[in-house]
C-alpha positions in Angstrom: -7.6 -11.5 17.0 -7.1 -8.3 19.0 -3.5 -7.9 17.8 -4.4 -8.7 14.2 -7.3 -6.2 13.8 -5.3 -3.4 15.5 -2.4 -4.0 13.2 -4.7 -3.9 10.2 -6.3 -0.7 11.5 -3.0 1.0 12.1 -1.6 0.0 8.7 -4.7 1.1 6.8 -5.1 4.5 8.5 -1.5 5.4 8.8 -0.7 4.1 5.4 -3.6 5.9 3.8 -4.8 8.1 6.5 -8.0 9.9 7.6 -9.2 12.7 5.2 -10.4 16.2 4.7 -10.6 18.7 1.9 -12.4 21.6 0.5 -14.1 23.2 -2.4 -12.9 25.9 -4.8 -12.8 29.3 -3.1 -13.1 31.8 -5.9 -15.0 34.4 -4.0 -13.2 36.9 -1.7 -15.7 36.2 1.1 -14.3 33.7 3.6 -16.0 30.3 3.7 -16.7 28.6 7.0 -19.0 25.9 8.4 -19.5 22.3 8.9 -17.6 19.7 6.8 -18.0 16.0 6.5 -15.4 13.4 5.5 -16.0 10.1 3.8 -13.6 7.4 2.8 -13.5 3.6 2.4 -10.1 2.0 3.1 -9.0 -0.6 0.5 -8.9 -4.2 1.7 -5.1 -4.4 1.2 -4.9 -1.7 3.9 -1.3 -0.8 3.2 -1.6 0.9 -0.2 -0.4 4.2 1.2 -3.2 6.1 -0.4 -6.9 5.9 -0.8 -9.7 8.2 -2.2 -11.6 10.6 0.0 -14.8 12.7 -0.5 -15.7 15.9 1.4 -19.2 17.4 1.7 -20.7 20.4 3.5 -19.2 23.9 3.7 -16.3 22.5 1.6 -16.5 19.9 -1.1 -13.8 18.2 -3.0 -12.2 14.9 -3.6 -8.8 13.3 -4.1 -6.4 11.1 -2.1 -5.0 10.9 1.4 -1.2 10.5 1.7 1.3 10.2 4.7 3.2 13.4 5.3 5.5 15.1 7.7 4.8 18.3 9.7 5.9 20.4 6.7 3.4 18.7 4.4 6.0 16.7 2.4 4.8 13.2 1.3 6.6 10.4 3.1 6.6 6.6 2.9 5.4 4.6 5.9 3.7 5.7 9.1 6.2 8.3 10.3 4.8 11.4 12.1 1.1 11.0 11.8 0.5 13.9 9.6 -1.8 13.4 6.5 -1.7 15.4 3.3 -4.9 15.4 1.3 -4.2 16.1 -2.3 -7.5 17.3 -3.7 -8.6 18.7 -7.1 -8.5 22.3 -6.0 -5.6 22.3 -3.5 -4.1 20.3 -0.6 -4.8 20.3 3.1 -2.4 19.1 5.9 -3.9 17.5 9.0 -2.2 16.6 12.3 -3.3 13.0 12.9 -0.8 12.3 15.8 -3.6 11.7 18.4 -5.5 9.5 16.1 -2.4 7.4 15.3 -1.6 7.1 19.0 -5.2 5.8 19.7 -5.0 3.3 16.9 -1.6 2.1 18.0 -2.4 1.8 21.7 -1.7 -1.9 22.6 -3.9 -1.6 25.7 -7.1 -0.7 23.8 -9.2 -3.8 23.2 -11.3 -4.4 20.1 -14.7 -2.7 20.2 -16.4 -6.1 19.7 -14.8 -9.5 19.5 -16.3 -13.0 19.0 -13.9 -15.9 19.5 -16.4 -18.4 18.1 -16.7 -16.8 14.7 -13.2 -15.2 14.8 -14.7 -11.8 14.1 -14.0 -8.4 15.6 -14.5 -4.7 15.2 -12.3 -1.8 16.1 -13.6 1.8 16.3 -11.5 4.9 17.3 -12.7 8.5 17.3 -10.3 11.5 17.8 -10.2 15.2 16.9 -7.8 15.9 14.1 -6.6 19.6 13.7 -6.4 21.2 10.3 -2.8 22.5 10.0 -2.6 24.4 6.6 -3.7 24.3 3.0 -2.6 25.3 -0.5 -4.4 26.9 -3.5 -8.1 27.2 -2.8 -7.5 26.1 0.8 -4.8 28.6 1.7 -5.2 29.8 5.3 -7.6 27.0 6.2 -8.1 26.3 10.0 -10.4 24.1 12.0 -10.7 20.6 13.4 -12.4 17.4 12.3 -13.5 14.7 14.7 -12.5 11.5 12.8 -13.8 8.0 13.3 -11.9 5.1 12.0 -14.0 1.8 11.8 -12.7 -1.6 11.0 -14.3 -5.0 10.9 -12.5 -8.3 10.3 -13.2 -12.0 9.9 -10.1 -13.9 10.9 -9.0 -17.3 9.9 -9.4 -20.5 11.9 -6.8 -23.1 12.8 -7.5 -26.8 11.8 -8.8 -27.4 15.3 -11.5 -24.6 14.9 -9.8 -22.1 17.2 -9.1 -18.6 15.9 -5.6 -18.1 14.3 -4.3 -15.1 16.1 -0.7 -15.3 14.9 0.9 -12.1 13.5 1.3 -13.9 10.2 -2.4 -14.8 9.9 -4.2 -13.2 7.0 -7.8 -12.1 7.6 -10.5 -13.9 5.6 -12.2 -10.5 5.0 -11.9 -6.9 6.2 -13.8 -3.6 5.9 -12.5 -0.2 6.8 -14.0 3.3 6.7 -13.0 6.8 7.8 -15.7 9.3 8.5 -15.6 12.7 10.2 -17.4 15.9 10.9 -16.1 19.3 12.1 -15.8 22.9 11.2 -13.3 24.7 9.0 -12.8 28.3 7.7 -10.8 29.4 4.7 -10.6 31.9 1.9 
């Protein structure tokens, strides 16, 4: 169960990523303040992209994609950078520490029940804002991101939990939330 839920968490977050964005900055006055990040990870977990919503001092919506340190979109889990392609520009985040925490094989599930084959996995890490484009050019800051997963795993015929790497979960839920401060404009 432990191995299965951590694999799902790593695939979903690294495939889709944690998220941040901003609102249109038309004024010449810099914008700064608190920002909140909201995303629900699709059940397939490995889609490579999922929608995100941002509220607070910035507000925008779009998709989170895997990227390299230059902000180029890449396939797979690669470097841990995330590019958020939003309606009014893009923002690049350095998710290396978040990825390391999600992939740490020594971190147990947050909760686990071997009778019901259910488990949760929650990781929280700061994620630095690297750079932005268009309305978000010059953006700086950091978001503390929390990735939460819940899973109900399958059972073997004898009633024990099927913890094999090939076992497909019965049901999963994943979310990404965050809060922090940014400045841009």
